[in-house]
C-alpha positions as CSV (number, residue, x, y, z in Angstrom):
1,M,123.7,114.0,111.1
2,Y,124.2,117.2,109.1
3,E,124.3,120.6,110.6
4,G,122.2,123.7,110.4
5,V,119.8,124.4,107.5
6,I,120.7,121.2,105.6
7,Q,119.5,119.0,108.5
8,D,116.4,121.3,108.8
9,L,115.6,120.7,105.2
10,I,116.1,116.9,105.5
11,D,113.9,116.9,108.6
12,E,111.1,118.9,106.9
13,L,111.2,116.7,103.8
14,G,111.1,113.6,106.0
15,R,107.7,114.7,107.4
16,L,106.1,114.3,104.0
17,P,104.0,111.2,103.5
18,G,106.0,108.4,101.8
19,V,109.3,110.1,102.2
20,G,111.7,108.3,104.6
21,P,115.0,109.5,106.0
22,K,117.0,108.3,103.0
23,G,114.5,109.7,100.5
24,A,114.5,113.0,102.3
25,Q,118.3,113.1,102.2
26,R,118.3,112.4,98.4
27,I,115.7,115.1,97.7
28,A,117.7,117.6,99.9
29,F,120.9,117.0,98.0
30,Y,119.1,117.1,94.7
31,L,117.8,120.5,95.6
32,L,121.2,121.7,96.6
33,A,122.6,120.7,93.2
34,A,119.6,122.0,91.2
35,D,119.5,125.3,89.4
36,P,118.6,128.0,92.0
37,E,115.8,129.3,89.6
38,D,114.2,125.8,89.7
39,V,114.3,125.8,93.5
40,R,112.8,129.3,93.7
41,R,110.0,128.2,91.3
42,L,109.3,125.2,93.5
43,A,109.3,127.3,96.7
44,S,107.0,129.9,95.0
45,T,104.6,127.2,93.8
46,L,104.4,125.6,97.3
47,V,103.6,129.0,98.8
48,E,101.0,129.8,96.1
49,V,99.3,126.4,96.7
50,T,98.9,127.1,100.4
51,E,97.5,130.6,99.7
52,R,95.1,129.9,96.8
53,V,93.9,126.3,97.1
54,R,90.9,125.5,99.3
55,F,88.2,122.9,99.6
56,C,85.0,123.2,97.6
57,R,82.1,124.3,99.8
58,T,79.8,121.9,98.1
59,C,81.7,118.6,97.7
60,G,85.0,119.0,99.5
61,N,87.2,118.6,96.5
62,V,90.3,120.9,96.0
63,A,89.4,124.2,94.3
64,E,90.8,127.6,93.6
65,Q,87.3,129.2,93.9
66,E,84.4,128.7,96.3
67,E,83.3,125.7,94.2
68,C,85.4,123.2,92.2
69,R,85.1,123.0,88.4
70,I,83.0,119.8,88.7
71,C,80.4,121.4,91.0
72,R,80.3,124.4,88.7
73,D,79.8,122.3,85.5
74,P,76.1,122.4,84.5
75,R,76.5,119.3,82.3
76,R,77.1,117.0,85.3
77,E,74.3,114.8,86.5
78,L,72.7,116.1,89.7
79,S,71.0,112.7,90.5
80,V,74.2,110.7,91.2
81,I,76.8,111.4,93.8
82,C,80.0,109.4,94.0
83,V,81.3,109.5,97.6
84,V,85.1,109.2,98.0
85,E,87.6,109.5,100.8
86,E,90.0,112.1,99.5
87,P,90.3,114.6,96.7
88,K,93.0,112.4,95.0
89,D,90.2,109.8,94.5
90,V,88.1,112.3,92.5
91,A,91.1,112.6,90.1
92,A,91.3,108.8,89.8
93,V,87.6,108.5,88.9
94,E,87.8,111.4,86.5
95,K,90.7,109.8,84.6
96,M,88.4,107.1,83.3
97,R,86.2,109.7,81.6
98,E,83.0,107.7,82.0
99,Y,81.4,109.0,85.2
100,R,79.3,112.2,84.7
101,G,77.8,112.7,88.1
102,R,78.9,114.8,91.1
103,Y,81.2,114.0,94.0
104,H,81.3,114.2,97.8
105,V,84.7,114.0,99.5
106,L,84.5,112.7,103.1
107,G,88.0,113.7,104.1
108,G,89.0,110.2,105.2
109,A,87.5,107.0,106.3
110,I,86.2,105.6,109.6
111,S,89.1,104.2,111.5
112,P,88.7,103.5,115.3
113,I,92.4,102.6,115.6
114,E,93.4,106.1,114.3
115,G,90.6,107.7,116.3
116,V,88.6,108.7,113.3
117,G,84.8,108.4,113.8
118,P,81.9,109.4,111.6
119,E,81.8,112.8,113.3
120,D,85.3,113.5,112.0
121,L,84.2,113.1,108.3
122,R,82.0,115.3,106.1
123,I,79.0,113.1,106.6
124,K,76.7,115.8,107.9
125,E,77.4,117.8,104.7
126,L,76.5,114.8,102.6
127,M,73.2,114.3,104.4
128,V,72.4,118.0,103.7
129,R,73.0,117.4,100.0
130,L,70.8,114.4,100.0
131,A,67.9,116.1,101.9
132,D,66.2,117.7,98.9
133,G,65.5,114.5,97.0
134,T,67.4,115.4,93.9
135,V,69.9,112.5,94.3
136,T,68.7,109.1,93.4
137,E,71.9,107.1,93.5
138,L,74.9,107.1,95.8
139,I,78.1,105.4,94.7
140,L,80.2,104.5,97.7
141,A,83.7,104.5,96.1
142,M,85.8,104.1,99.2
143,D,89.1,102.3,99.1
144,P,88.6,98.5,99.2
145,N,90.2,98.0,102.6
146,L,88.9,97.5,106.1
147,E,88.3,101.3,106.8
148,G,86.7,101.8,103.4
149,E,84.3,98.9,103.9
150,A,83.4,100.1,107.4
151,T,82.7,103.6,106.0
152,A,80.6,102.3,103.1
153,T,78.6,100.1,105.4
154,Y,78.0,102.9,107.8
155,L,76.8,105.3,105.0
156,A,74.6,102.6,103.4
157,R,72.8,102.0,106.7
158,L,72.6,105.8,107.4
159,V,70.9,106.6,104.0
160,K,68.8,103.4,103.8
161,P,65.6,105.2,105.0
162,M,65.9,107.7,102.2
163,G,65.2,105.0,99.6
164,L,68.3,105.8,97.5
165,R,70.0,103.3,95.2
166,V,73.3,102.7,97.0
167,T,76.0,101.0,95.0
168,R,79.7,100.1,95.4
169,P,82.2,99.7,92.6
170,A,82.4,96.1,91.4
171,S,85.3,93.7,91.7
172,G,88.4,94.6,89.7
173,L,89.8,96.8,92.5
174,P,92.2,94.9,94.7
175,V,91.3,94.5,98.3
176,G,93.6,96.6,100.4
177,G,94.4,98.9,97.5
178,D,93.9,102.6,96.9
179,L,91.7,104.1,94.1
180,E,94.4,106.5,93.1
181,Y,96.6,103.6,91.9
182,A,94.0,101.8,89.9
183,D,94.4,102.1,86.1
184,E,91.5,103.7,84.1
185,I,90.3,100.4,82.5
186,T,90.1,98.5,85.8
187,L,88.4,101.5,87.5
188,G,86.0,101.9,84.5
189,R,85.0,98.2,84.7
190,A,84.5,98.4,88.4
191,F,82.1,101.4,88.0
192,E,80.2,99.7,85.1
193,G,79.7,96.6,87.3
194,R,78.8,98.4,90.5
195,R,76.5,96.5,92.7
196,L,73.6,97.4,94.9
197,L,74.5,97.4,98.7
198,D,72.0,95.5,100.7
199,V,72.3,96.4,104.4
């Protein structure tokens, strides 16, 4: 529709999740009208993020060092691991300020329709973390949707021979919703009332 670099910008913005063609166009024209210094700062931050941010070698959360701040924190409980789908879910659980254990980020959920199987997730890394017997409880905090339930069931069956306490956050989270959109009180209640998974 537009020519040259403006259309290139709209096309690139349109590739971002949750940004449709009209949203991409609005953002592009906002950037054109913005102070050039603000745009330079945004561009610089985007480049810096791609150069400095990596995934924690232990849990898979976002980090600027080899390990994230949670894995480096000696005050965190070693006996409990909360398994989540994405790093944004770690932030959602941390917002409630009640959970003091560690995390494991799978990098997604089992979804045969999208071609994502257990081998595409960080399940092997989780099993390595569980092997030494330090962990006694595994909280499976996947999104309460079909893919999240399938992933939780798969993991619960996989770790059953290890004799771990395997729990899932209690009701309060809407089915089909995402952890990142849950408010702190709802998420806090869901964690307090987590239930034992019997598979």
